[in-house]
C-alpha positions as CSV (number, residue, x, y, z in Angstrom):
1,X,36.4,-17.3,-12.9
2,X,33.1,-16.4,-11.2
3,X,31.8,-17.6,-7.9
4,X,28.2,-18.3,-6.9
5,X,28.2,-15.2,-4.7
6,X,28.5,-12.8,-7.7
7,X,25.4,-11.1,-9.1
8,X,24.6,-10.3,-12.6
9,X,24.3,-6.5,-12.4
10,X,23.0,-6.3,-16.0
11,X,19.6,-7.5,-15.0
12,X,16.9,-5.0,-14.1
13,X,14.2,-5.4,-11.5
14,X,10.8,-6.5,-12.8
15,X,8.3,-3.7,-13.2
16,X,5.1,-3.6,-11.2
17,X,2.1,-4.6,-13.2
18,X,-0.9,-2.5,-13.3
19,X,-3.1,-5.3,-12.0
20,X,-0.9,-5.8,-8.9
21,X,-0.9,-2.1,-8.2
22,X,-4.7,-1.9,-8.5
23,X,-5.0,-4.9,-6.2
24,X,-2.7,-3.4,-3.6
25,X,-4.7,-0.1,-3.6
26,X,-8.0,-2.0,-3.2
27,X,-6.7,-4.0,-0.3
28,X,-5.2,-0.9,1.4
29,X,-8.5,1.0,1.0
30,X,-10.4,-2.0,2.4
31,X,-8.1,-2.0,5.5
32,X,-9.0,1.7,6.1
33,X,-12.7,0.9,6.0
34,X,-12.1,-1.9,8.5
35,X,-10.4,0.6,10.8
36,X,-13.6,2.6,10.9
37,X,-13.3,5.2,8.1
38,X,-16.2,6.0,5.9
39,X,-16.1,4.4,2.4
40,X,-16.8,7.7,0.7
41,X,-14.0,9.3,2.6
42,X,-11.6,6.6,1.6
43,X,-12.7,6.7,-2.0
44,X,-11.8,10.4,-2.1
45,X,-8.2,9.8,-0.9
46,X,-5.3,9.2,-3.3
47,X,-2.9,6.3,-2.9
48,X,-0.3,8.3,-1.1
49,X,-2.8,9.5,1.5
50,X,-4.1,5.9,2.0
51,X,-0.6,4.6,2.6
52,X,0.2,7.4,5.1
53,X,-2.9,6.7,7.1
54,X,-2.2,3.0,7.2
55,X,1.2,3.7,8.9
56,X,-0.7,4.7,12.1
57,X,-3.7,2.5,12.4
58,X,-4.3,3.5,16.1
59,X,-4.7,7.1,15.2
60,X,-7.1,6.3,12.4
61,X,-9.2,4.2,14.8
62,X,-9.3,6.9,17.5
63,X,-10.1,9.6,15.0
64,X,-13.1,7.7,13.7
65,X,-14.5,6.7,17.2
66,X,-15.9,10.1,18.0
């Protein structure tokens, strides 16, 4: 007899769609441009570098002031 608290462990998590991934990358790149980075510099970054920079927005803003 099962309870409502049990989970079906046979199910797998849904995979990320290519469209959703592209949309996230676009939004993250746009956020870096809003923080003051040059669009060409942001376009040259890969997705891992973009995410790393977004973890510390104050540092990004200070680096692009001067």
